[in-house]
C-alpha positions in Angstrom: -0.1 -0.3 -0.2 1.2 3.4 -0.9 2.9 5.3 2.2 0.6 8.2 1.9 -2.1 5.6 2.5 -0.4 4.4 5.4 0.3 7.5 7.0 -3.2 8.7 6.1 -4.8 6.1 8.0 -2.5 6.3 11.3 -3.2 9.7 11.4 -7.3 9.1 11.2 -6.0 6.3 14.2 -4.3 7.8 16.1 -7.0 9.7 18.5 -9.2 7.0 18.4 -6.4 4.2 19.6 -5.4 7.1 22.5 -8.8 7.9 23.4 -9.4 3.7 24.0 -6.2 3.7 26.2 -6.5 6.7 27.9 -10.1 5.7 29.3 -9.7 2.4 30.1 -6.2 2.5 31.5 -6.0 6.3 32.4 -2.8 7.5 32.5 -2.3 10.0 29.4 1.3 11.1 29.4 2.0 7.1 28.9 -0.4 6.4 26.6 0.7 8.6 24.5 4.0 7.3 24.8 2.7 4.3 24.4 0.2 5.3 20.9 3.4 7.2 19.6 5.3 3.7 19.5 2.8 1.5 18.0 2.0 4.3 15.3 6.2 4.4 14.3 5.7 -0.1 14.2 2.3 0.4 12.0 4.7 2.5 9.4 7.2 -0.3 9.4 5.3 -2.9 8.7 2.2 -2.0 7.6 4.1 -0.7 4.0 6.1 -4.1 3.8 2.9 -6.4 5.3 -0.4 -4.8 4.2 -2.6 -3.3 6.6 -4.4 -5.5 9.1 -8.0 -6.3 9.0 -8.7 -4.9 12.0 -6.5 -1.4 12.1 -7.5 0.1 15.5 -7.5 -2.9 17.1 -3.8 -3.9 15.5 -2.7 -0.6 17.0 -4.4 -0.2 20.4 -3.0 -4.4 21.2 0.0 -2.8 20.2 0.5 0.3 21.9 -1.5 -1.9 25.1 1.5 -3.8 25.2 4.2 -1.1 25.6 1.7 0.6 27.5 2.8 -2.8 30.0 5.9 -2.2 29.9 6.0 1.7 30.0 4.1 1.1 33.3 6.2 -1.7 34.9 9.4 0.2 33.9 7.7 3.3 36.3 6.6 1.1 38.8 10.2 -0.6 39.2 11.3 3.3 39.6 9.5 4.4 42.3 10.1 1.3 44.1 7.1 1.8 46.8 4.0 -0.5 47.6 1.6 2.2 47.7 2.7 3.6 44.3 2.9 0.1 42.8 -0.6 -0.3 44.4 -2.1 2.4 42.4 -1.3 0.7 39.4 -3.6 -1.5 37.6 -2.0 -2.9 34.5 -3.5 -3.8 31.5 -3.5 -7.3 31.6 -5.9 -7.0 34.5 -8.7 -5.5 33.9 -11.2 -7.1 31.0 -11.1 -5.0 28.5 -13.9 -4.0 26.2 -13.8 -5.2 22.6 -11.5 -3.4 20.4 -13.8 -1.8 18.2 -16.7 0.4 19.0 -17.5 2.8 16.7 -19.6 5.4 19.3 -16.7 5.2 21.6 -14.4 6.0 19.0 -16.0 9.5 18.2 -17.0 10.2 22.1 -13.4 9.5 22.8 -11.5 11.8 19.8 -14.1 14.6 21.4 -13.5 14.4 24.9 -9.7 14.3 24.0 -9.4 17.4 22.2 -11.1 18.9 25.5 -8.5 17.5 27.3 -5.8 18.6 25.2 -7.1 22.3 25.4 -7.9 22.3 29.2 -8.1 25.5 30.0 -5.4 24.8 32.8 -2.5 24.2 30.0 -0.9 26.8 28.4 -1.7 27.9 24.9 1.7 26.8 23.6 0.8 23.0 25.2 -2.8 23.3 24.1 -1.6 23.4 20.2 1.5 21.4 21.0 -0.6 18.6 22.8 -3.7 18.5 20.1 -1.4 18.3 17.1 0.5 15.0 18.3 -2.2 13.7 19.6 -5.4 14.2 17.8 -3.6 15.0 15.1 -1.1 12.4 14.6 1.8 14.7 14.4 5.5 13.3 15.2 7.4 16.0 17.3 9.3 16.0 15.1 6.6 17.5 12.5 4.7 19.4 15.1 8.4 21.2 15.9 8.7 21.9 11.9 5.4 23.3 11.7 6.1 26.5 14.2 10.2 26.5 13.5 11.4 25.0 16.8 14.0 22.6 17.9 12.1 19.2 18.1 14.1 19.5 22.0 11.9 22.4 22.8 9.0 21.2 21.3 9.4 17.6 23.2 9.8 19.9 26.9 6.8 22.0 25.3 4.9 18.1 25.3 6.3 17.3 28.2 5.0 19.6 30.3 1.3 19.7 28.8 1.2 15.9 29.8 3.0 16.5 33.1 0.6 19.4 33.9 -2.2 17.0 32.8 -1.1 14.2 35.1 -0.3 17.0 38.3 -4.0 18.8 38.1 -5.3 15.0 38.1 -7.7 15.8 35.0 -10.3 13.5 33.9 -10.9 11.5 31.1 -14.1 11.9 31.0 -17.4 14.3 29.0 -16.9 18.4 30.1 -20.0 18.5 32.5 -22.7 21.0 31.0 -21.1 23.8 33.3 -17.7 23.5 31.6 -18.8 22.9 28.1 -19.1 26.1 26.2 -15.8 27.4 27.6 -14.2 24.0 26.8 -15.8 23.9 23.0 -14.4 27.4 23.1 -10.6 26.7 23.8 -11.2 23.9 21.3 -12.2 25.7 18.4 -9.5 28.8 19.4 -7.0 26.2 19.3 -7.8 25.1 16.0 -8.2 28.6 14.5 -4.3 29.8 15.7 -3.5 26.4 14.1 -5.2 27.1 10.8 -4.0 30.9 10.9 -0.1 30.0 11.3 -0.4 27.6 8.2 -2.2 30.2 6.1 -0.4 33.3 7.3 2.5 31.9 9.4 4.5 34.5 10.9 7.9 33.4 10.5 10.1 31.7 7.8 10.4 31.8 4.5 7.3 31.0 2.6 3.8 32.4 3.0 1.7 29.4 3.5 1.6 26.3 5.4 -0.4 24.1 3.9 0.5 20.8 6.1 -0.9 23.2 8.8 -4.2 24.6 7.2 -5.0 20.8 6.4 -4.8 19.6 9.6 -7.0 22.5 10.9 -9.2 21.6 8.6 -9.7 18.2 8.8 -9.8 18.3 12.8 -12.4 20.9 12.5 -14.0 18.7 10.4 -13.8 16.3 12.7 -15.9 18.9 15.9 -18.2 19.3 13.1 -19.3 15.7 12.5 -19.8 15.4 16.4 -21.4 18.6 16.9 -23.0 19.1 13.6 -25.9 21.6 15.3 -23.4 24.0 16.8 -23.2 27.4 14.9 -19.5 28.6 15.3 -18.2 25.1 15.2 -20.0 25.2 11.5 -18.7 28.7 11.3 -15.3 27.9 12.3 -15.0 24.9 9.3 -17.0 27.8 7.0 -14.4 30.1 7.3 -10.9 28.0 7.2 -13.2 26.8 4.0 -13.6 30.1 2.7 -10.2 31.5 3.4 -8.3 28.5 1.8 -9.5 28.2 -1.2 -7.5 31.6 -2.1 -4.4 29.9 -1.1 -3.8 28.4 -4.6 -3.9 32.4 -6.2 -2.3 34.0 -3.3 1.3 32.9 -4.1 3.2 33.9 -7.1 5.7 32.3 -9.6 8.4 32.9 -7.5 7.2 32.7 -3.8 6.3 36.0 -3.5 2.4 37.7 -2.2 0.0 38.0 -4.2 -2.5 40.7 -2.6 -6.1 39.6 -2.6 -7.1 42.3 -4.9 -4.5 41.0 -7.9 -5.4 37.5 -7.7 -6.5 35.5 -10.5 -9.6 33.9 -8.8 -10.5 31.6 -11.8 -7.8 29.7 -9.5 -9.7 29.9 -6.0 -10.9 26.5 -5.1 -14.7 26.7 -6.4 -15.8 23.6 -4.3 -14.8 25.0 -1.3 -16.6 28.3 -1.8 -20.0 26.2 -2.6 -19.0 24.3 0.7 -18.0 27.2 2.6 -21.2 29.2 2.1 -23.8 26.7 2.3 -22.6 26.0 5.6 -22.4 29.3 7.0 -25.8 30.1 5.2 -27.2 27.5 7.2 -25.5 28.6 10.7 -26.3 31.4 10.6 -30.5 31.4 11.2 -29.6 29.0 14.2 -29.5 31.6 16.9 -27.3 34.0 18.4 -23.9 34.5 16.4 -20.5 34.4 17.6 -17.3 35.8 16.1 -16.6 32.5 13.3 -19.6 32.5 11.7 -19.8 36.8 11.2 -15.8 36.0 9.9 -17.0 33.1 7.8 -19.7 35.6 6.5 -17.0 38.2 5.7 -14.8 35.5 3.8 -17.8 34.4 2.1 -18.9 38.2 0.9 -15.1 38.5 -0.7 -15.4 34.8 -2.0 -18.4 35.9 -3.7 -17.3 38.8 -6.0 -16.5 37.7 -9.6 -13.2 40.8 -9.1 -11.7 42.6 -6.7 -13.8 45.9 -8.1 -17.2 44.0 -7.2 -16.5 43.4 -3.6 -19.8 44.3 -1.4 -17.4 46.7 1.2 -20.7 48.0 2.3 -21.2 45.0 3.7 -18.1 43.7 5.0 -17.5 46.8 7.1 -20.9 46.6 8.6 -20.1 42.5 9.7 -17.0 44.2 11.2 -18.5 46.4 12.9 -20.5 43.7 14.5 -17.6 42.1 15.3 -15.9 45.1 16.7 -19.4 45.3 19.4 -18.2 41.5 20.3 -14.3 42.3 21.5 -12.3 44.9 21.7 -9.7 43.2 19.2 -7.5 45.7 17.9 -6.9 43.7 14.7 -10.8 42.9 14.0 -10.5 47.6 14.1 -7.9 47.3 11.5 -9.6 45.4 9.5 -12.4 47.5 9.9 -10.9 50.8 9.6 -9.3 49.2 5.5 -12.6 48.2 4.9 -14.0 51.1 6.1 -11.5 53.5 3.6 -12.7 50.7 0.8 -16.4 52.1 1.8 -16.0 55.3 2.0 -12.5 57.0 1.1 -9.1 56.0 2.4 -8.9 59.4 4.2 -12.3 58.1 6.5 -9.4 55.1 7.2 -6.7 57.0 8.0 -8.4 58.4 10.7 -9.6 55.6 12.1 -5.8 54.2 11.7 -4.6 56.8 13.5 -6.8 56.1 16.4 -4.9 53.1 16.6 -1.3 54.1 16.8 -1.0 54.6 20.2 -2.8 50.3 21.2 0.4 49.0 23.0 -1.0 45.9 21.6 -0.2 46.6 18.0 3.4 47.5 19.0 5.7 45.5 16.7 3.5 44.2 14.7 3.2 44.8 10.8 0.0 44.6 10.2 -1.2 48.2 10.8 2.3 50.1 8.9 1.7 48.0 6.3 -2.4 48.9 6.4 -1.4 52.7 6.4 0.8 52.4 3.5 -2.0 51.2 1.6 -3.7 54.0 2.6 -1.3 57.0 2.3 -0.7 55.5 -1.7 -4.2 55.7 -2.2 -4.6 59.4 -1.6 -1.1 60.5 -3.4 1.4 60.1 0.0 4.3 58.5 -2.1 6.6 59.4 0.2 4.9 58.8 3.7 3.7 55.9 2.3 6.7 54.2 0.9 8.2 54.9 5.0 5.5 53.3 6.3 6.2 49.9 3.8 9.7 49.9 4.7 8.7 50.0 8.3 6.5 47.3 8.1 9.1 45.1 6.2 11.5 45.9 8.9 8.4 44.0 11.6 7.9 41.3 9.4 9.3 38.2 10.4 8.1 36.5 7.7 10.9 36.4 4.4 8.5 36.5 1.6 5.9 39.5 3.3 9.4 40.9 3.9 10.0 40.9 0.1 6.6 42.0 -0.9 6.5 45.2 1.3 10.6 46.2 0.2 9.1 45.5 -3.3 5.9 48.1 -2.5 8.2 50.6 -1.4 10.8 50.5 -4.1 7.9 50.5 -6.5 7.1 54.2 -5.0 10.2 55.4 -6.2 12.7 57.8 -4.6 11.6 60.8 -3.3 11.8 64.0 -5.1 15.1 66.4 -3.8 14.2 69.4 -1.9 13.2 72.2 -3.5 
């Protein structure tokens, strides 16, 4: 069987196997290590011997044996009877059937909630989600965020230690906890997608593996919670945004702004699916931020060309977002929308009001937006300096090249007098 197919199967089964082990034996951190070793064994054996008839059962068996070894080693190391008495080895259990489809889905959702528990730092939430639920190796997670593997190993270890020390149970959250816990899950998936679509550091603009993984995991949550409007809104937002990815990069890896993109290269199937999702979600009740962002993305994607964009509607939607939270990036995007719908001078006035916001200090987006609007009103010298400021603040090389190119296109200022 092709290696890509095996890899897809392992990624699909990883959270199900981990969920089954943690539910039956506990010890999230040790079970996660055992599952990773089972996945490595499968990656070596399945391409050679073929995928077993019951791949999930195969993985559970191998992971359970490894878990037994790890627990025994831990028992020997601890050397205390009271500690040994608390460990329960897998062979001492009468385990349920290896394959229980309803529990697969329940376990995966519980696992997502566990990895995104508020007791964990955002960095640990993301790392644990990608490794435990996404099935990525520590090395793959490290490469995704451009940190050394040793750093990511420590980050994951701290997250697992925090779960162990906090005594967090592998169980569905209570009704009171569910809203906050689901919000944390969606936030982590949103951050993973955002880092993939507009990576903050590194040479390229996109990390397609991260965007694909975020979409896959969000589809999973949507399948488990199809009636939740914010889950639907986040999936729609990802699909509508990712649909533009093929046209966002030029032939030499350069950034192509939306106004200059070849819209025939946008993924029409994703636009259709995302539009249908958000159209169904909006009338269901209270509207959340992901739904509003998805609606904005749909307005962009449905325009035949940049000149056909309904900027008045986008401005109104950003005003709805502003009423939901005090987010400076939303305020910045609203200022740009105002500029496009009411004139660049109005937009510049709003950007000036954001200049003192400490949360945007050092962020390249504010001077980049200001440069664009200054260029629109003919302030070429000021625009050039703003582009240069934005480029100096950016940590993404492709974005830096784009901003410096925009500055240079404006030419040198005329000599004094």
